C-alpha positions, 0 to 999 in steps of 0.5 A: 522529500526524496527520502519520503518518496523513496520509502513511501511504498515500504511504509504503505506496505508495512502500515497496511500489513500491520493494520490488517493483521491486528484487525483480523486477530481481534475480529477472527482470532487468527493472524492470516499472514499470507492473506494480509501480505497479499492485501497489503501488496495489492494496496501498494500496487494500487497506490503506485498506479494511482500515483503514476496516473496522477503524475502522468504528463501525457495529457498535460496541456501545452 
């Protein structure tokens, strides 16, 4: 499990980048690498924020 938690963000970035790149190539006929990398980066930031908020201990009842 520590291995998965350590590399989950890299896996999410690569997965979203490849998905969006292939989608744009078949849909629009171009690669749009900068746009896809920024989309994947924002997706990873969003995922990290949701993961942090979900595991937050601030509002845990005692």
